N, C-alpha and C positions, 0 to 999 in steps of 0.2 A: 399842217395841211388846212386847218381852219374851215373845212367844209366847202372849199372852192374846187372848181374843176381843175384837174391836173392833166396837162397834155402828156402824151407818151403812151407807150404800150402797157399792157397789164403787168408784165414783169417789173417794169420800172416803178409802176404805181405801188405794187406790193412791196418792193424794196424801200420805197419812200415811206410807206406805212410802218414798216419795221423800224426804220431809222427814227422817224418822228415820234413813234410811240414808245421808244426805248424798250422794245421787247425783242426776244431772240426768235430766230426762225423756228426753233423747237416749240416755243410758246405759241407762236401763231399757228403752227401746224396742229397743235393740240386744240386750239380754239376752233379751228375750222374743220377738224376731224380728218386730217391727213397724217400720213406718216412723215417724219422729218425728211426721210430720203425722197419721198414723192415731191414735197415742196422744194427741196434742194435741186432735184433734177429739173423741175419746171423753171426755177429761177436761173439755172445755168443754160437753159435752152436745149436740154437733152430730151425733152418731151414737150409736146404742144398741149397736152390735156392735163387738167387737174382732175376734178371729178364733180359730181353733183353736190357734194358737201360744200365745196367752195361757193357755188352759186347760192345755195341756201343760206349759208352763214354770211356771205357778203351782203345779201339782201337784209338779213336780220340786223347786222351791225353797221349797215350803211358803208360798206367798204367797196363800193362799186367803183 
């Protein structure tokens, strides 16, 4: 990802982050303070909301 703007929606950008960082969904969920199931539901499009934890951690880790 090299710090460049990535087009696409948030779901795709999170999936790209997971792939590019060689981490699992479970690891990312732990980093951002979500349950694995909450992150999985979001990535599958089963829910539109993550939570405040995502906003706080994405800002802290520059995962916007």
